[in-house]
N, C-alpha and C positions, 0 to 999 in steps of 0.2 A: 293170616299174616303172623310172622313169627320173627322175633328177635334173634339174632345168632351172635355170639362174641366173637371178635376178631382177635382178641388175646387173653390170656390167663395171666394173672398175677398172683403169685403164691402169698398167702396170707402170712404176715410176719409176726403178729402178735400172739404171744404165748396164751393169752386169755382165751382165744378162739378155740383151743383145744379142749375148753371146758364145756364147749358148745357143739362139739361135732355131731351129736345126736340129731341136732336141728337144723344144721346149716353146712353147706359145702366148705371144705378147707381152702378154697381158692376165692380170691376176688374177682369178679369179672367185668372187664371194661370194653368200651369201644364196640356197641352192638350195631349190626346191620340187620337188614330184612332179608328173607328168602326172596327168590325171583318172584316177579308179579304174577307170573302165570298161576291161576287158581285161588288167588288171595283174596281176602275179603275187601280190602282197601286198595286193590290195584287200580291204578289210574286208568288202565284200558277197560275196566269193567263198569257197566252202568248199574245205577242204584236200583235195586230191585227189593221189594218187600219179602222178608223171609216167611216161609209157611209155617215154621215153628222155632222155638227159642233153642238156642244151645250155647255151651261154653266149652270151648276145646283149650286145654292146656298143652304147652309146648316146652321141650326140653331145650336148654341152652348150651348144648354140648358140642355141636356140629359147626365147622368152619365154612360158612358159605356167604359169599360176596353177593352184593346186588347193587345194580345201578338204577334201579327204579326211583325216580323222583320222590314219590310218596313215601317210600321206605326210608330214603335218605332224611326226609324231614322228620319222621318220627324217632329215627336214630340221633337226630340232632336234639330233639326234645328231650329224651331220655337222659343224653349225656349232660345237657344244661341243667336239667332238673335236679340230677343226682349232685351235680358240682353246687348250685344254688342252696340245697339243703345242708350240704356241708359247711359251706361258708356263710350261711344265713343271709343270702342274698335277696332281700325282699322284692327289689325292682325286677330281677329276673324271673321269679316265681310269679309275680303279679302279671308280668307281660304275657305269661302263657295260660293264664287262667280264663275260663270263659268270663265274658263281662257281666252275665246275668247272675252269677253266683260268686262273683269275686270277692273274697274276704277284705276287711280292712287291714291296713298295716299293722295295726294293734293287736288285732286277733292272729294275725299271721305271725307276728313277732312272737306272741305268747305261745303259740303252737311249737315253734322252732325252739324256743327257750326251754319249753316244757321238755323236749326231745334231747337237747344237749344236756340239760341238767340231770334228767333221769337216767341217761345212758353213760354219761361221763364224758368229758372232752378229752381229746378230740373225737369226733364221729365220722367214720368212714361209711359212705353210701354207696352201695353196689346193686346192680339189678340181678334177680334171682329167677323171675318167671314172668311169662306173659300168657294172657289168655285172649283168644278170639271170642268175643261176646256179640250173639246175633240175638236181637230181640224182636219178637212180632208185636210188642206193645199190648199183649193181652192181659186182662185182669189177673189171670193165673200167674202169668210170668212177673208181672209187677208185685203181686201180693206173695206168691209161695217162693219167688226167686229162681236162679238158673244155677243148678249145682255145677261146680267145677271139680276137677279130678285131683287137685293137689292141696293136701292137708285138709281136705274136706270143707272147701270153701264154698259158700253158695253167695252169688252176687245177686243183688236187686237191682235191676238195671234203671238207668236214668229214663224217664218218660220221653218219648218223642224221637228217640235216636234208635234205628234199627241197628245201626252197626256201631260198636264201641270197642275200645281195647283196655284191657286191665292189665296193670303193671304191679309187680310185686318187688319192692327193694328191700334190701336188709341194710339196717343201719348198726354198725358195730361201734360201741363207745368203748371207753377205757374200762367200764365196770360191766356193763349189760349189753345185750342185744335187743333191737327193736325191729319192727316190721312197719313199712309203710306202703299202703295200697293206694294206687291212683287209677282213676278211670278217666281215659281220654275219649273226647267225642269229636266229630267232624265240625270244622268252622271254616267256611268257604273252603279254600285248597288246601287247607292245613288242618291240625288238631289243636285242642286246647283242653286244660284240666276241668273236667265236670265234677270231679269229687276227689277227695284225698282223706286218708284216715291213718293215724299212727297209733301203735301200740307197743309196750314194752313186750318182749317175748320170752325175757327170762328174769328172774329175780334172785339174787345171790348166787348167780351163775348157773340157775336151775331152770328149766322150761316147764310148760304147763304139766306134762306127762310127769315128771318127778314130783311135783306137788300133789298131784292126784294119787301117786303111788304112797307118798307119806300120809294122805288123808286115809287111805285104805288100810294101811297099818295101824293107825289109831283106832279105826273102826273094829279091827280084829282083836284089839285091847278093850272093846266095849267102851271107849273113850269118844262118845259121839259128839260131845261138845268140841274137843280138839279137832276132830275129823272133819266137822262141819267147818271150822276156821281155817284148815289146812286146804279144803276144797275151795274156799273162796279166792285163794289165791290163784287157782287155775282159772277161775271165772274172770278175775282182773285181768290176767294175761292174755286172755282170748276173748276180751271184750268185743262187742258187736258195734255196729253203727248202722244208720238208716240204709246203707247200700251194701253192707258185707256181715257176714256172720260165719262162724266156724262151728264146724259139727261137734268139736270137742267143747266148745262153750255151751251147746245144747245139752251135751252128755253130763257136763259139770252141773249144771242146773237140775237135770233129773237126778244126779246122784245126790245133791244137796236135799232134795224134797223126799228122798227115801231115808235120809239120816234123822232130820227133825223137821217136823211141821212148824211153821213160824210161831204159832202159839206156845209150842212145847219148847222152843228155843229160848223164848223170852222167859217162860217159867223157870227153867234151868239157870238162866243167867241171874234171875231174880233170887234164887235160892242161894247162889254164890255171893251175891252182893245184898244180903238181907238188910231191910230198912230203906232201900232206895226203890224209886219208882223209875224203871228202865222202859223206854219207848222203842229203842232200836238197837240192834247189835250187829256188828260186822267187824271186819279185819281190816287193818292197814299195813301196807308194804313198808317196812323200815329196814335200817342197817341191822344186820345180824339175822333178819328173818321177818317174823309178823309181830303186829301189835294187835291190841283189842280196842275196837271203838265202841263207845256207849254214849247214847243220849239220854240224859237224866231229866226228868220232870220234877220242877221245884215249883214251890207254892208262891214265892214272891221274888223279885229282883234281887240278885246278890252283888256285892262289891267284888271288886277284883281278887281282893285277898281272900274273900271266902270261897271263890271259885279256885283258886290256887290250892288252898288249905283241903278242899274236898277232893279235888282231883289227886293230889298227893296221898291222901288217906286212901283212895280208892286203887291208886298204883300199887300201894303197899299190900292191900287185901288181895290184888290179883297174884302178887307175887307168892302169898302164901297158900293159894288154891293148889291142890295136888294134882286136878285134872289138867292143868297149864303144862306140867312136866318140863318147866323151864323153857317152853317154846314161844312163849310171848315176851317181847322185850320192851314194850311200850305200851301206853295207854293214851287213847284220844277221848277226852271229856268233852261233850257238847250239852247244851241246856235249852230247855224250852219251858216257858212259864205257865202252869196250868191256867186255863181260862182266859189267857191273854194272847197266846201264840198257838200257830197250828202244831199238832203232835208229829207231823209226818216230816218235818223239817228243822233244821237248825235255828234256833232263836237268835235274839239280838245281842245276847251275850257271847256269841262266837263259840270257838271251841280251844281246847288247849291240849297240845301233846307233850307227854313227858316220857323220855327215853331213858332207860336205865343207865346209859353213860353220862347222862346230863342231871341226874338226881341231885348229887352233891353240890354241883355248880348252881343249879336252880334254888336249892335251898338257901345258899349263901347269898345269892342276889336277891331273893325275895324276903330274906330276913325272917323266915318262919323255922319252927322246930322241926327237925327231921321225923319222919314217920317212925312207927315202931319197927325195929329190926326182926327179921325172920327168926 
């Protein structure tokens, strides 16, 4: 089964030009399906258990019309879903979600808010790709996934459904691009959402490949700490989910392991922030690029003013580090209390983010003395 666009609308936003390496320059609306002959979900076909699992990716370039009833239903679901995501219409989305895994309104609203806020309003949602997913429900297929040919995607099928449809949507915001992946499963005579996954695909207008190239540039300069943090942007933009993974995500993880082992990463960060006990290191995606995320272990609970002072001081220390090369624009400080809280997660003091554009305003609001200048 294959969606085919009935029309093409030239993208009008200038910002899309920055992303032409990752997406088509046209927005595609009004999808129909191929003729029912030979299709997985044809109404004239009897349900048969597949002898093996496979995922077939299809191109959306050919104009073919279909009057098949099942195809028209899926066409309608696709259009309604894209419009509902754009307009944040919770009722429409919930109505086509499978009742066994239907999220709460609160959870769905949180997902849509994250999407629209992260990409920048308004958000245009269009369909990019469809996969035929046939699962034999074997342990191998469920555990190892079914590889698809587009962008190195591997699907981990939903158990119990031999026939599933994978949809890939592009979400084009005012600032960034995102991807929405949906798996439709049969429900009666129609289809419903069995799975949905959202991820940002660009940061500062650059996709995963760009951030990986920047990491390799830093590695060539023997700046392994900066290379490691640049590479984390790739892993964040290609983050996986229980039913979807990107080959580029696995490659980024392998590359990270080749740069610095976890213990060596912590050791080098400790050397940069002498006197601190640091339990975890990561990056955060912020305006202008990347920030540094550190989880500090402290001996007793601090007041909010102590947390602010401490984080400001470490922000300034970060700015003085030569290996950052001016590429880190913020710091996130989180805390865990030794002997009272787990070391592998943020403690009850929460976290604080200080961005370089907000330093002077925060100092004024908090009534604390500024950190030392560079």
